[in-house]
C-alpha positions in Angstrom: 79.7 -6.0 27.6 78.1 -8.9 29.4 76.4 -8.3 32.8 78.7 -9.3 35.7 76.9 -12.6 36.6 74.2 -14.9 35.2 70.7 -13.6 36.0 68.3 -14.8 33.3 66.3 -18.0 32.8 64.9 -18.8 29.4 61.8 -21.0 29.4 61.6 -23.0 26.1 58.3 -24.8 25.4 57.6 -27.3 22.7 55.4 -30.2 21.6 56.3 -32.6 18.8 58.8 -30.2 17.4 62.0 -32.2 17.1 62.9 -30.4 13.9 63.3 -27.0 15.6 63.5 -27.3 19.4 67.3 -27.7 19.6 67.8 -24.6 17.5 65.7 -22.6 19.9 67.7 -23.9 22.9 71.0 -23.1 21.2 69.8 -19.6 20.5 69.1 -19.2 24.2 72.5 -20.6 25.2 74.2 -18.4 22.6 73.1 -15.3 24.5 76.2 -15.8 26.7 76.9 -15.9 30.4 73.9 -13.6 31.2 71.8 -16.7 30.8 72.0 -18.8 34.0 69.5 -21.5 33.0 67.5 -22.8 30.1 64.4 -24.6 31.2 63.1 -26.7 28.4 59.5 -27.9 29.0 58.4 -30.7 26.7 54.6 -31.0 26.6 54.5 -34.8 26.2 56.0 -35.1 22.7 56.0 -38.4 20.8 58.5 -37.5 18.1 61.8 -37.8 20.0 62.0 -34.2 21.2 62.7 -35.2 24.8 65.6 -37.4 23.8 67.2 -34.6 21.8 66.8 -32.2 24.8 68.2 -34.8 27.2 71.3 -35.2 25.1 71.8 -31.4 25.0 71.4 -31.3 28.8 74.0 -34.0 29.3 76.6 -31.8 27.6 75.4 -28.4 28.9 74.8 -27.9 32.6 72.7 -24.8 32.1 70.0 -26.8 30.4 67.2 -28.5 32.4 64.6 -30.6 30.8 61.1 -31.1 32.2 58.8 -33.6 30.5 55.1 -33.2 31.2 53.4 -36.6 31.5 50.2 -35.5 29.7 49.8 -33.0 26.9 48.2 -29.8 28.1 46.6 -28.8 24.9 48.0 -25.3 24.9 51.0 -23.1 25.6 50.0 -21.7 28.9 50.5 -24.8 31.1 54.1 -25.6 30.0 55.1 -22.0 30.4 53.7 -22.0 33.9 55.6 -25.3 34.6 58.8 -23.6 33.4 58.1 -20.4 35.4 57.6 -22.5 38.6 61.0 -24.2 38.0 63.2 -21.1 37.3 65.6 -19.9 40.0 66.9 -16.8 38.3 66.0 -13.2 39.0 64.7 -12.6 35.5 62.8 -14.8 33.1 62.0 -14.9 29.3 59.8 -17.2 27.3 60.8 -18.8 23.9 58.8 -21.1 21.6 60.5 -24.1 20.2 60.2 -23.0 16.6 61.5 -19.5 17.2 64.9 -18.0 18.1 66.5 -15.3 20.2 68.8 -13.1 18.1 72.4 -12.5 19.3 72.5 -9.8 22.1 68.8 -10.0 22.9 69.2 -11.0 26.6 72.0 -8.5 27.2 69.9 -5.6 25.7 66.9 -6.4 27.8 68.8 -7.2 31.0 70.8 -4.0 30.8 67.6 -2.0 30.3 66.0 -3.7 33.3 68.9 -3.4 35.7 69.9 0.1 34.8 66.4 1.5 35.2 64.9 -0.6 37.9 62.2 -1.9 35.5 60.2 -5.0 36.4 59.6 -5.5 32.6 61.9 -4.8 29.7 60.6 -5.2 26.2 62.1 -5.0 22.7 61.4 -5.4 19.1 60.1 -8.7 17.7 60.4 -9.4 14.0 58.2 -11.9 12.1 60.3 -13.9 9.7 58.4 -15.4 6.9 59.7 -18.8 5.9 61.0 -20.0 3.6 61.4 -16.5 2.0 63.1 -14.9 5.0 61.1 -11.7 4.7 61.1 -9.9 8.0 58.2 -7.7 9.3 58.7 -5.8 12.6 56.0 -6.2 15.2 54.8 -2.9 16.6 57.9 -1.0 15.3 56.6 2.5 16.4 56.4 1.3 20.0 60.1 0.3 20.0 61.5 3.1 17.8 63.6 4.6 20.6 64.5 3.7 24.2 62.0 4.7 26.8 61.4 4.2 30.5 57.7 4.3 31.7 56.8 4.6 35.4 53.5 2.9 34.6 52.1 1.2 31.4 49.3 3.7 31.3 51.9 6.3 30.2 52.2 4.5 26.9 48.7 3.1 26.1 50.0 1.7 22.8 51.5 -1.1 24.9 48.2 -2.9 24.8 48.7 -3.5 21.1 51.8 -5.6 21.8 50.1 -8.8 23.1 53.3 -10.9 22.8 54.8 -12.4 25.9 58.0 -13.5 24.2 59.7 -10.2 23.4 59.9 -9.3 27.1 62.1 -9.9 30.1 60.3 -10.1 33.5 61.5 -9.8 37.0 60.7 -13.3 38.4 59.8 -11.9 41.8 57.4 -9.4 40.3 55.5 -12.2 38.5 55.3 -14.3 41.6 54.4 -11.4 43.9 51.4 -10.6 41.8 50.5 -14.2 41.0 50.8 -13.5 37.2 50.5 -16.7 35.3 49.2 -18.0 31.9 45.7 -19.5 31.6 46.1 -23.3 31.8 44.9 -26.0 29.4 43.7 -25.3 25.9 43.3 -21.6 25.9 44.2 -20.0 22.5 45.8 -16.6 22.7 46.9 -17.2 26.3 49.6 -14.6 25.9 46.9 -11.9 25.5 45.7 -12.7 29.0 49.2 -13.0 30.5 50.3 -9.7 29.1 47.1 -8.0 30.3 47.8 -9.3 33.8 51.3 -7.9 33.6 50.1 -4.4 32.6 47.3 -4.5 35.2 50.0 -4.9 37.9 51.5 -1.5 36.9 55.1 -2.4 36.5 57.9 0.0 35.7 58.7 -0.7 32.0 61.8 -0.2 29.9 61.6 -0.2 26.1 64.6 -0.8 23.8 64.8 -0.6 20.0 66.9 -3.8 19.8 65.7 -6.9 18.0 65.1 -9.3 20.8 62.9 -12.0 19.3 62.5 -13.7 15.9 59.1 -15.2 15.4 59.1 -17.8 12.6 56.0 -17.8 10.4 55.5 -21.0 8.5 52.3 -20.5 6.5 52.7 -23.8 4.5 52.8 -26.0 7.7 50.6 -29.0 7.7 49.3 -28.0 11.2 49.0 -24.2 11.2 49.6 -22.2 14.3 46.5 -20.9 16.1 47.0 -17.4 14.9 47.3 -18.6 11.2 44.6 -21.3 11.4 41.6 -18.9 11.2 39.4 -21.0 8.9 37.1 -22.2 11.7 34.7 -20.1 13.6 36.1 -21.5 16.8 39.3 -19.5 16.3 37.3 -16.2 16.2 35.3 -17.2 19.3 38.6 -17.9 21.1 40.1 -14.7 20.0 37.1 -12.6 21.1 37.0 -14.4 24.4 40.7 -13.5 25.0 40.1 -9.9 24.0 37.1 -9.7 26.4 39.3 -11.1 29.1 42.0 -8.5 28.4 39.5 -5.7 28.8 38.0 -7.1 32.0 41.4 -7.6 33.6 42.5 -4.1 32.9 39.2 -2.6 33.9 39.2 -4.6 37.1 42.6 -3.3 38.0 41.4 0.3 37.6 43.3 0.8 34.3 40.4 2.4 32.5 42.5 4.1 29.9 44.2 0.9 29.0 40.9 -1.0 28.9 39.4 1.5 26.5 42.5 1.3 24.4 42.3 -2.5 24.3 38.8 -2.2 22.8 40.0 0.2 20.2 42.8 -2.1 19.4 40.3 -4.9 18.8 38.5 -2.8 16.2 41.7 -1.7 14.5 43.5 -5.0 14.5 41.4 -8.1 15.1 38.2 -6.9 13.4 40.0 -5.7 10.3 42.1 -8.8 10.0 39.2 -11.2 10.0 37.0 -9.0 7.8 39.7 -9.1 5.2 39.3 -12.9 5.1 35.5 -13.3 5.2 35.3 -13.7 1.4 37.4 -16.9 1.8 34.7 -18.5 4.1 31.5 -20.3 3.3 28.0 -18.9 4.0 27.6 -20.8 7.3 30.9 -19.3 8.7 29.9 -15.8 7.6 26.6 -16.0 9.3 28.1 -17.4 12.5 30.9 -14.8 12.4 28.5 -12.0 11.9 26.2 -13.0 14.7 29.0 -13.6 17.2 30.7 -10.3 16.3 27.4 -8.4 16.8 27.0 -10.0 20.3 30.6 -9.2 21.2 30.4 -5.5 20.0 27.1 -5.1 21.8 29.1 -4.7 25.1 30.8 -1.6 23.8 29.5 1.7 25.1 28.9 5.0 23.4 32.4 6.3 24.3 33.9 3.4 22.3 32.3 4.6 19.1 32.2 8.4 19.4 35.9 9.2 19.2 36.7 9.4 15.5 33.8 7.2 14.4 34.9 6.9 10.8 38.2 5.2 11.5 38.1 1.9 9.5 37.7 -0.4 12.5 34.9 1.7 14.1 33.1 2.1 10.8 33.2 -1.7 10.1 31.9 -2.3 13.7 29.1 0.2 13.2 28.0 -1.5 10.0 28.0 -4.9 11.7 25.9 -3.7 14.6 23.5 -1.9 12.2 22.7 -5.0 10.1 21.4 -8.3 11.5 22.6 -10.2 8.4 26.0 -10.2 6.6 26.2 -7.5 3.9 28.6 -5.5 1.8 31.5 -7.9 2.4 33.5 -6.8 -0.6 33.2 -3.2 0.4 34.1 -4.0 4.1 37.1 -5.9 2.9 38.4 -2.8 1.1 37.7 -0.7 4.2 39.7 -3.3 6.2 42.8 -3.0 3.9 45.9 -1.0 5.0 45.6 1.8 4.0 41.8 1.7 4.1 39.7 2.2 1.0 36.1 3.3 1.1 34.7 2.2 -2.2 31.5 3.3 -3.9 28.6 3.7 -3.6 28.7 7.1 -1.8 25.2 7.5 -0.4 23.5 10.3 1.4 20.7 10.3 4.0 17.4 12.2 3.4 19.0 15.4 4.8 22.0 15.1 2.5 24.4 13.8 5.2 26.9 11.2 3.9 26.1 7.7 5.1 27.1 4.1 4.5 24.2 3.3 2.3 20.7 4.4 1.6 19.2 1.6 3.7 21.7 2.3 6.6 21.4 6.0 7.0 22.1 5.8 10.7 25.7 4.8 9.9 26.8 8.4 9.2 29.9 9.3 7.4 29.6 13.0 8.1 33.1 13.3 9.8 34.6 12.6 6.4 33.6 16.1 5.3 36.1 17.7 7.7 38.7 14.9 8.0 42.2 16.0 6.7 42.7 14.8 3.1 45.9 12.8 4.0 43.7 10.7 6.4 40.8 10.0 4.0 40.1 6.4 3.0 40.5 7.1 -0.7 39.4 4.5 -3.2 41.5 3.8 -6.3 40.6 1.0 -8.8 43.3 -0.7 -10.9 42.9 -2.5 -14.2 46.0 -4.7 -14.9 46.4 -6.1 -18.4 49.3 -8.1 -19.7 50.3 -8.5 -23.3 53.4 -9.2 -25.3 54.8 -5.8 -24.4 54.3 -5.9 -20.7 51.9 -4.9 -17.9 49.5 -2.0 -18.7 48.0 -0.4 -15.7 44.9 1.9 -15.6 44.1 3.7 -12.3 40.9 5.5 -11.4 40.5 7.7 -8.3 37.0 8.0 -7.0 35.4 11.2 -5.7 34.5 11.2 -2.0 31.6 13.5 -1.2 33.3 16.4 -3.0 36.6 16.2 -1.1 38.7 15.2 -4.1 37.5 18.1 -6.3 38.3 20.5 -3.5 41.7 19.0 -2.9 42.6 18.8 -6.6 44.5 15.6 -7.2 47.3 16.2 -9.7 49.7 13.2 -9.9 50.1 9.7 -8.6 53.4 8.0 -7.8 53.1 4.4 -8.9 55.4 2.1 -7.0 55.9 -1.7 -7.6 57.5 -2.9 -4.3 59.2 -6.3 -4.0 57.5 -8.0 -1.1 60.6 -9.9 0.2 63.4 -7.5 -0.6 63.5 -4.3 1.5 64.1 -1.2 -0.6 63.7 -2.9 -4.0 61.1 -1.0 -6.0 60.2 0.5 -9.4 58.6 3.9 -9.3 57.1 6.3 -11.8 55.0 9.4 -11.4 52.1 10.0 -13.9 49.5 12.7 -14.1 45.9 12.3 -12.9 43.3 13.6 -15.4 39.7 14.3 -14.6 37.1 12.1 -16.4 33.6 12.9 -17.4 32.1 10.6 -14.7 33.7 12.7 -11.9 36.7 10.5 -11.3 40.4 10.9 -12.1 42.4 8.5 -14.2 46.1 7.7 -14.9 47.8 5.1 -17.1 51.3 3.6 -17.0 53.1 0.4 -17.9 56.0 -1.6 -16.6 58.1 -4.2 -18.4 58.2 -7.6 -16.7 61.8 -8.0 -17.6 62.6 -4.9 -15.5 60.9 -6.4 -12.4 62.4 -9.8 -13.0 65.9 -8.3 -13.1 65.4 -6.9 -9.6 63.8 -10.1 -8.2 61.3 -12.8 -8.9 58.4 -13.4 -6.5 55.6 -11.1 -5.3 55.4 -7.4 -6.1 52.9 -5.1 -4.3 51.4 -2.0 -5.9 51.7 1.1 -3.7 50.4 4.5 -4.7 50.9 8.1 -3.5 48.3 10.6 -4.7 49.6 14.2 -4.6 47.2 17.2 -4.4 47.2 20.8 -5.4 48.4 22.1 -2.0 51.4 19.8 -1.9 49.8 17.2 0.5 49.6 13.6 -0.4 47.9 10.4 0.6 49.4 6.9 0.4 46.9 4.3 -0.9 46.7 0.8 -2.4 44.5 0.0 -5.4 41.5 -2.3 -5.5 42.2 -5.0 -8.1 39.3 -5.1 -10.7 38.4 -8.4 -12.2 36.8 -8.8 -15.7 37.6 -9.9 -19.2 41.3 -9.6 -19.9 42.1 -8.7 -16.3 44.1 -10.6 -13.7 45.3 -13.1 -16.3 48.6 -15.0 -16.1 50.7 -14.5 -19.2 54.1 -15.7 -20.4 55.9 -12.6 -21.9 58.9 -13.2 -24.3 62.1 -11.8 -23.0 65.6 -11.7 -24.6 67.4 -12.1 -21.3 65.3 -14.8 -19.7 63.6 -16.4 -22.7 60.2 -15.9 -21.0 58.8 -14.1 -18.0 55.7 -15.4 -16.4 53.5 -12.6 -14.9 50.3 -13.0 -12.9 48.3 -10.1 -11.6 46.2 -11.0 -8.6 44.1 -9.7 -5.7 45.5 -10.1 -2.2 43.2 -11.1 0.7 42.5 -7.4 1.2 41.6 -7.0 -2.5 44.7 -5.0 -3.4 46.5 -5.5 -6.7 49.8 -7.4 -6.7 52.0 -9.3 -9.2 53.8 -12.6 -9.2 56.9 -12.8 -11.5 58.9 -15.9 -12.5 61.6 -16.2 -15.2 62.6 -18.7 -17.8 61.5 -22.3 -18.1 63.4 -23.2 -14.9 61.6 -20.4 -13.1 58.2 -21.0 -14.5 58.0 -24.8 -14.0 58.7 -24.7 -10.3 56.0 -22.1 -9.8 53.4 -24.3 -11.6 54.7 -27.4 -9.9 54.6 -25.7 -6.5 51.1 -24.5 -7.0 49.9 -28.0 -7.9 51.8 -29.5 -4.9 50.2 -27.0 -2.5 46.8 -28.0 -3.7 47.5 -31.7 -2.8 49.7 -31.4 0.2 50.9 -29.2 3.1 54.4 -29.2 4.5 54.8 -30.8 8.0 55.1 -28.2 10.8 54.4 -27.5 14.4 51.3 -26.0 16.0 52.3 -24.2 19.2 51.9 -20.5 18.2 49.1 -18.7 19.9 49.8 -15.2 18.7 47.8 -13.1 16.2 49.7 -11.5 13.3 47.3 -9.6 10.9 49.2 -10.4 7.7 47.7 -12.6 5.0 
């Protein structure tokens, strides 16, 4: 049921995005009578966007178009322009290349009005294009309805730095002077959201999908959150994260400020470490030096709570070494789930440590950490031949914890990346080796995977132990002679299946599968095309994602 009268303004911002902006506005209008106005702010486009918006406004009285005379260089200024113009009791923000799903405004408005909340927030989904694969953003936070008297009652809120999956009481924002940073300020929604939480609003959470964030990784001009190749992006991100901490701490929100620092270690640090192997030596040195300076502001309490969580352990290694080191091992540790790969060193007193030359980075808490939380390391050798894909797995010992736990079996799952619930599973025994590891072997026919779907298949493992406990892990993709090689496998149904094992950005094993000549040729042609071109697209996004 729709609310009794229009109460919501949707501010849509865009720059040179004629291909998508009208779709965003239509999705806002399609929310129904709850939307009183759609304020479309064009940030001085030169591609005809303003004309398209003007024509929409001529036929739809709820649409107002504001054209900025000079491009602001970011997302904050046009959002502030729109916020200043709205006349409705509540406001939302929408980027020109995204959409609001049906019912989003009604769900958020009902939650806000029924609970007296100044902020109502719901689930955002990241939709990968062109595949259409959807990944929920912070799903645990929005698993069920909740009403919070203050944000500090749900510290996990600081992990949701998006401004677009929320509805705000306009008077609340204006009373507290909450605005976006102006000008070119990447990750401006980090700062805006911190200012919102610092003002201690009453918050309503709903499990409904309220925002669809379109991710276009093949765009010619990548969004800020995807264009991480330059060191300037990392500096901008750390600057925004420092501002978040300072805003929360300055408002007396010490718990949220501490949680924001922990979030940086678990999210930002791990995401960028996974990509360091893609960068040149100059970038790595600049990244390492900047990160050390940033982490130097952390105090002892930021490190002492659970010091062997992946983000904290990565941070401790960075602080302990003045030069970049162990990048491959750190990449595995940054994976999800984390993998702590060999070597497994000990200090002079026998205490587990990161390496012989970094004995101060202790790993002693691993000796008592529950087995289902250990960063287990599994290597994977993938070989393709005329019969299919043969897989050999090797589970490493971890300071005696594996021998004590008794690994017995491993469930091997090939999971289709773009099709929810599509998977091929098989459980095989783990057998101890002479070198103190455990091994398992299995195989899968490419035709079986192809019948369920071409595209990318990710390897997921579940190691089961003697006491019935288990640990979900991914496998480190080993390279070498005969490994990670593309092969065309004959197949009665498709003629040929092209299979390519490869390592993801985090070093995990995955497969790409294509079928028949018609399937194989576009894969090869597309790969060549991507080396020579990039599809046109829009910049505009200032949000971090964490997925390669």
